[in-house]
C-alpha angles and dihedrals in degrees: 000000000000090000093056093047091051091047092053090046091061100034102045096073089073090054090047090056091060091056097045094085094065102054119170128154096255122073150133108251119208110190123180107192145180125215143190114213126205108199130226141164117030089336088071091060090060109029142034121223113302145184132246138190126199155139135259123197118186144151122229116209126209087252088063091249112140127202125182153131128243140190129200124190115205119217140161144095090271105129112138099183095081091157095071093113097047089118094060105025097079124207094315096065090233131101118238117215127218089270093057096253128128112252127219112218123187119205117210134174113247120182147101143213124214126185144177109220145178124208145164131232116219104202114236106205101016094225090068104072094189101042133075145067113347121200123175143160131205149166135215143109137323129192136172143161142166110268113212114211117182133182088219131063094195102081106117091184090065105028126112116333092004092070088066089064089065108032097077094215109201134177145153149125117333140192132201142188129193136194122175148114125280119203113196117145142145123280094012123127097205124055116182152160128216125177149110125287121202113203127191122182122194092197142160133206113254105200116096095219134020105218096201099045092037091223137101115293094211098098122153114238144188106211119186139173140173115215135193104214132193122188139174115222126220109191124203107194119216099196133043117247093242091056092062131072124212129197120194127189 
């Protein structure tokens, strides 16, 4: 999935150029994007800062109202809780597999957030009907867990259902706010957005038992992040330029 999103991110500007000659103020906006998240709240106790890639699909109305949905997929070797195997790694700090060899286990963040949002575009300057300051608010769903990747497949302590005792799967209701600049003008090859995203997740652990802490894994959490996001816009206009009237003051 990440491969296809990255491919679209680099290939879509050429498609965008083909659309730039027929500008109107109403359009579907397809925006693949990349983000850097700085963690806060309870998320900061489990993960370091991480990256995300995603897609935003929205419709811009003539009134400058924007409605859309977005999806961001978290990735990176950013797990902070490196002591999650302290109950099974012995005095050496390493886990021994069933063949008696030391196992190397990589811990990655794996998760996503998806939201429905509404926003408004403040034209800057006014003669550019599709460019300016964009502010939006939305609500949806957030999920994350620790992804255990091992070079061995012979670790009975982590195989199958046992992995669920360590991955700390968490999800729940989420909200987001966005403020940034949208650049979408005639005769311009590159259309883009750049801005800040504020995420809040009202989440709860979903595993009945945390094997390492030897307690319930169903803890309530408040997971937050602030992300710097850059996206390339591909507009699909829904009206011809000659069908729309513009009045400038």
